[in-house]
C-alpha positions in Angstrom: 0.0 0.0 0.0 1.2 3.5 -0.9 0.0 6.4 1.1 0.4 10.1 0.1 -1.2 13.4 0.7 -2.3 16.1 -1.7 -4.2 19.4 -1.8 -7.1 20.6 -3.9 -6.3 23.5 -6.2 -8.4 25.6 -8.4 -8.5 24.8 -12.2 -11.0 27.1 -13.9 -14.4 26.6 -12.2 -13.4 23.2 -10.8 -11.1 21.8 -8.2 -8.2 19.5 -9.1 -5.9 17.2 -7.2 -2.4 16.2 -8.3 -1.7 12.5 -7.9 1.9 11.8 -6.9 4.1 9.9 -9.3 4.5 6.8 -7.1 0.8 6.4 -6.9 0.4 6.8 -10.6 3.1 4.1 -11.2 1.4 1.8 -8.7 -2.0 2.1 -10.4 -1.0 2.4 -14.0 -2.9 5.6 -14.5 -1.6 7.7 -17.4 -2.4 11.1 -18.8 -5.5 11.0 -20.8 -7.0 7.9 -19.2 -10.7 7.7 -18.7 -11.4 7.3 -15.1 -14.5 6.3 -13.0 -15.2 8.3 -9.8 -17.4 7.0 -7.0 -18.3 9.1 -4.0 -19.1 6.8 -1.1 -21.4 7.7 1.8 -18.4 7.7 4.2 -16.8 10.6 2.3 -14.3 8.4 0.4 -13.8 9.0 -3.3 -12.8 5.9 -5.2 -10.9 6.4 -8.5 -10.5 3.5 -10.9 -9.9 2.9 -14.6 -13.2 3.4 -16.5 -14.5 0.4 -18.3 -14.4 0.8 -22.1 -17.5 2.6 -23.2 -18.9 2.6 -19.6 -21.6 5.1 -20.6 -22.8 2.9 -23.4 -22.9 -0.2 -21.1 -24.9 1.8 -18.5 -27.3 2.9 -21.2 -27.7 -0.6 -22.5 -28.4 -1.9 -19.0 -31.0 0.8 -18.3 -32.7 -0.1 -21.6 -32.8 -3.8 -20.8 -34.0 -3.1 -17.3 -36.9 -1.1 -18.8 -37.6 -3.7 -21.5 -37.3 -6.8 -19.4 -38.2 -5.6 -15.9 -40.4 -8.6 -15.3 -37.6 -11.0 -16.2 -35.2 -9.2 -13.8 -37.9 -9.4 -11.1 -38.4 -13.1 -11.7 -34.6 -13.8 -11.5 -34.4 -11.9 -8.2 -36.8 -14.3 -6.5 
């Protein structure tokens, strides 16, 4: 496990955090990577590599959930 600290800085109308090099090397993150961010209820932000076309996968799941809601309900029993 690698532990580091960082500060939030202003970037335009947003806030940004700089990730130290050793953490980047440990995770394999590279400039330009698509990332997935998850804000947990306990205040932790999880950052991970985004799945390829994650938005398209989410849209397909939402469509199938609407189209086959009864099948999902039956499988959940």
